C-alpha angles and dihedrals in degrees: 000000000000134000114273128212117298115270126220091287092051093251119138113213127200115262128187119262108228115245093001096121119110140166124235123197113226141166096215138022126207112211114214110173139116136028102249136038112283106232090215090060096047092044091049090056104044091164093064113097117242132195122241087264092058095252121130115265109232139164109266093222101042109017089234112158131202088269112079113245094014119112129183137186143156124037095348087064105029102028119236109347140137127307088237091061091047091050091051091050090049092051092051092045092049090056091047092047090051091052091046093051091047091049089239120154113267113257090212135013116316095203126073112269 
């Protein structure tokens, strides 16, 4: 996508870039959408610990959940909050995921706090 020409109000809207689509092979995908826990996700993983508000319980420094190898951050942990907080949680989780995949010792707790 790119910004198109301004409309009558001066707003520029995203427009598709022709032939810009591509596929990327990957071993894992990190989902980062929404602003509240998706009940389908939490019901599909009954062994993941939730808070009394229905958010996923995760370590504040690593994003590690009660399920080994599963990390969470952002609104699914904190509830609706700012993008900045979600980005910070993602950054911490990314470092912890890297360590986990490299079999490095956790720098913080690996269990949900």
